[in-house]
C-alpha positions in Angstrom: -58.4 -147.7 -78.3 -60.1 -147.7 -75.4 -59.2 -151.0 -73.8 -56.8 -151.3 -71.0 -55.0 -154.1 -72.8 -51.9 -154.0 -74.8 -53.2 -152.9 -78.3 -51.9 -153.8 -81.9 -52.5 -151.2 -84.4 -51.5 -151.5 -88.1 -50.6 -148.1 -90.1 -52.3 -148.0 -93.5 -51.1 -145.6 -96.4 -54.1 -144.9 -98.8 -53.6 -145.8 -102.5 -52.5 -142.9 -105.1 -55.7 -143.0 -107.0 -59.5 -143.9 -106.7 -59.5 -147.6 -106.3 -59.2 -148.8 -102.5 -60.2 -152.5 -103.1 -56.8 -154.0 -103.2 -55.5 -152.2 -99.9 -59.1 -153.2 -98.4 -58.6 -156.9 -99.5 -55.4 -157.0 -98.1 -56.6 -155.9 -94.7 -59.6 -158.2 -94.9 -56.8 -161.0 -95.1 -55.7 -160.2 -91.8 -58.8 -161.3 -90.0 -57.4 -164.1 -88.0 -54.4 -162.2 -86.8 -54.5 -160.1 -83.3 -55.2 -156.8 -84.7 -57.2 -154.4 -82.7 -57.3 -151.4 -85.2 -56.0 -149.7 -88.2 -54.4 -146.2 -88.6 -54.8 -144.3 -91.9 -52.5 -141.9 -92.7 -53.2 -138.4 -94.4 -51.1 -137.6 -97.6 -47.9 -139.0 -96.1 -44.6 -137.0 -97.1 -46.9 -134.5 -98.5 -47.9 -136.3 -101.2 -51.4 -136.8 -102.6 -53.4 -139.8 -101.6 -57.0 -141.2 -101.4 -58.9 -139.4 -98.5 -58.0 -140.9 -95.3 -61.6 -140.7 -94.0 -62.9 -142.4 -97.0 -60.8 -145.2 -96.4 -61.3 -145.2 -92.9 -65.1 -145.7 -93.6 -64.3 -148.6 -96.0 -62.0 -150.0 -93.9 -64.5 -150.1 -90.9 -67.4 -151.3 -93.0 -65.3 -154.2 -94.6 -63.0 -155.6 -91.7 -65.4 -154.6 -88.8 -62.1 -153.1 -87.0 -62.1 -149.5 -86.0 -59.9 -147.0 -88.0 -58.1 -144.0 -86.7 -58.1 -141.0 -89.3 -54.9 -138.7 -89.3 -56.0 -135.4 -89.3 -53.0 -132.8 -90.2 -52.9 -128.9 -89.6 -51.2 -128.5 -93.1 -53.9 -129.4 -95.3 -57.0 -127.6 -93.8 -58.2 -124.2 -92.4 -60.1 -124.2 -89.2 -63.6 -124.2 -91.0 -62.5 -127.4 -93.1 -60.9 -129.1 -89.8 -64.4 -128.4 -88.1 -66.3 -130.3 -91.0 -63.6 -133.1 -91.2 -64.1 -133.8 -87.3 -67.9 -133.8 -87.6 -67.8 -135.9 -90.7 -65.8 -138.4 -89.1 -68.4 -138.7 -86.3 -71.1 -139.2 -88.6 -69.2 -142.1 -90.4 -68.6 -144.0 -87.1 -64.9 -142.8 -86.9 -64.2 -142.5 -83.1 -60.6 -141.8 -83.0 -58.3 -139.2 -84.5 -54.5 -139.2 -84.7 -53.7 -135.1 -84.7 -50.3 -134.1 -86.4 -48.8 -130.8 -88.1 -48.1 -133.2 -91.0 -44.6 -133.8 -93.0 -43.4 -130.7 -94.7 -43.8 -130.1 -98.4 -40.9 -130.7 -100.0 -39.1 -127.5 -101.6 -39.5 -128.6 -105.2 -43.4 -128.9 -104.9 -44.2 -125.5 -103.1 -44.6 -123.7 -106.5 -47.9 -125.9 -106.6 -48.7 -126.9 -103.1 -49.1 -124.7 -100.2 -49.3 -125.4 -96.4 -52.3 -124.2 -94.3 -51.6 -124.3 -90.5 -54.1 -121.5 -89.6 -54.7 -123.8 -86.4 -51.9 -125.5 -84.5 -51.8 -129.0 -83.0 -52.9 -127.8 -79.3 -55.7 -126.1 -81.0 -57.0 -129.2 -83.3 -56.6 -131.3 -80.3 -59.3 -129.4 -78.4 -61.5 -128.8 -81.4 -61.2 -132.9 -82.0 -62.2 -133.4 -78.1 -64.9 -130.8 -78.3 -66.3 -133.1 -81.1 -66.4 -136.2 -79.0 -63.4 -138.0 -80.3 -60.8 -139.7 -78.8 -57.4 -137.8 -79.6 -54.0 -139.1 -80.2 -50.7 -137.6 -81.0 -47.0 -138.3 -82.4 -44.0 -138.3 -80.6 -40.8 -137.6 -82.6 -37.8 -137.6 -80.4 -35.3 -136.5 -83.3 -32.7 -139.1 -82.3 -30.4 -137.8 -84.9 -30.3 -134.4 -82.9 -30.8 -135.7 -79.4 -34.4 -134.1 -79.3 -36.0 -136.4 -76.7 -36.1 -133.9 -73.9 -37.9 -131.4 -76.1 -40.3 -133.8 -77.6 -41.4 -135.1 -74.3 -42.2 -131.4 -73.0 -44.3 -130.8 -76.2 -46.0 -134.0 -75.6 -46.8 -132.9 -71.9 -48.2 -129.9 -73.4 -50.5 -131.7 -76.1 -51.5 -134.1 -73.0 -52.4 -130.8 -71.3 -54.3 -129.8 -74.2 -56.4 -133.3 -74.3 -54.5 -135.6 -75.9 -55.0 -139.2 -74.9 -52.5 -141.4 -76.3 -49.5 -141.1 -78.2 -47.7 -143.0 -81.3 -44.0 -142.9 -81.4 -41.6 -142.9 -84.3 -40.3 -146.3 -85.0 -38.2 -147.9 -82.5 -35.3 -150.5 -83.3 -33.5 -151.5 -79.8 -34.4 -152.0 -76.2 -32.3 -149.1 -75.0 -34.1 -146.5 -77.1 -37.4 -148.3 -75.6 -36.2 -148.0 -72.5 -35.3 -144.3 -72.7 -38.7 -143.6 -73.9 -40.8 -145.3 -71.2 -38.5 -143.6 -68.7 -39.0 -140.1 -70.4 -42.8 -140.5 -70.9 -43.9 -142.3 -67.7 -44.8 -139.1 -65.6 -47.1 -137.8 -68.4 -49.9 -140.5 -67.8 -51.2 -141.2 -71.4 -51.1 -144.3 -73.2 -47.8 -144.8 -75.2 -48.2 -146.9 -78.4 -44.5 -147.8 -79.8 -43.9 -147.4 -83.5 -42.5 -150.5 -85.2 -41.2 -150.1 -88.9 -39.9 -153.7 -90.1 -36.8 -153.4 -92.2 -36.7 -155.1 -95.6 -33.1 -154.7 -96.6 -29.9 -153.5 -95.7 -30.2 -150.5 -98.1 -33.8 -150.0 -96.7 -32.3 -149.8 -93.2 -29.6 -147.2 -94.4 -32.2 -145.2 -96.2 -34.3 -144.7 -93.0 -31.4 -144.1 -91.0 -29.8 -141.5 -93.3 -32.5 -139.9 -94.7 -35.7 -140.0 -92.7 -35.9 -137.5 -90.0 -36.9 -138.9 -86.5 -35.7 -142.5 -87.3 -32.3 -144.0 -86.1 -31.4 -147.6 -87.1 -28.6 -148.6 -84.5 -25.3 -149.4 -86.3 -25.3 -152.8 -85.0 -28.5 -153.7 -86.6 -27.4 -152.1 -89.8 -24.5 -154.0 -89.9 -26.5 -157.2 -89.0 -28.6 -156.5 -92.3 -25.5 -155.9 -94.4 -24.0 -159.2 -93.4 -26.9 -161.6 -93.3 -27.7 -163.8 -96.4 -31.4 -163.0 -95.2 -32.1 -159.5 -94.8 -35.6 -159.6 -94.7 -35.7 -162.6 -92.1 -33.2 -160.4 -90.0 -35.9 -157.4 -90.1 -38.8 -159.5 -89.4 -36.9 -160.8 -86.4 -36.1 -157.5 -85.0 -39.8 -156.5 -85.5 -40.3 -159.5 -83.2 -38.2 -158.2 -80.7 -39.5 -154.8 -80.9 -43.0 -155.9 -80.3 -41.9 -158.0 -77.3 -40.3 -154.8 -76.0 -43.3 -152.7 -76.6 -45.4 -155.2 -74.5 -43.2 -155.0 -71.6 -43.0 -151.4 -71.4 -46.0 -149.6 -73.4 -49.6 -149.8 -73.8 -49.5 -151.0 -77.4 -47.8 -151.1 -80.7 -48.3 -149.6 -83.9 -46.9 -151.9 -87.0 -46.0 -150.0 -90.0 -45.7 -152.2 -92.9 -43.3 -150.8 -95.7 -44.3 -150.6 -99.2 -47.6 -152.1 -98.6 -46.4 -155.4 -97.3 -49.0 -156.5 -95.1 -48.0 -160.0 -95.6 -45.2 -159.4 -93.0 -47.7 -159.3 -90.4 -48.1 -163.0 -90.4 -44.5 -163.4 -89.4 -44.3 -160.7 -86.9 -47.6 -161.8 -85.2 -47.4 -165.6 -85.5 -46.6 -166.2 -81.9 -49.3 -163.7 -80.7 -52.7 -165.0 -79.5 -55.3 -165.4 -82.4 -58.3 -163.2 -81.8 
């Protein structure tokens, strides 16, 4: 994450259990691909997963590549967050992605509570003080035209000490252009999110049900009409990788449903490490 060259990051969702061997073996299989680092999510969609810090340590040990720890204000109080940051440093984790975390579903709130006794801006400062490199997320809420507000919030995160930002997935060059124009003045590295589509149903679900993701109608129609939706999704992911190279400092590839094999097709034209 410290290089000035274009970075390719792969997002990893920890397993829902104690066995990390299968997912780490999948990541080891990417050894010949131009992947610079892994980014390990913390309890995505507010569902319990293996400790992201534990998986970061295992990934770094077995792949030899750095792992970014996602660190949320949702799951920890200030004392726990401080311990988490110091623990990350002790394990050789150099980078954290600071977020507020996904909201706990209404049906789960009877048994799961959120904490949030420190906000994102405070956690950015804590992480920088701990000596970590700090990234944040940008969610422009395309379903509500929230880019201006998201960029204003990003500028405040940069003022608090954020050094790079990872965007929500982007599916067309027009959206990439708007993001580039809107964030240029902030002066931090922008890593564009790329979430490959698998099926027409997948595209519709992301567009209709997942806040922060907008799949253009033209692409959804192509996914519906094509005889090979998976190939169409891969082609779009390769187009978005080229768009990110032309505009930003990196791309964060987010393979859906643990399909890390997709990366071989997406990155096949990229230089081998």
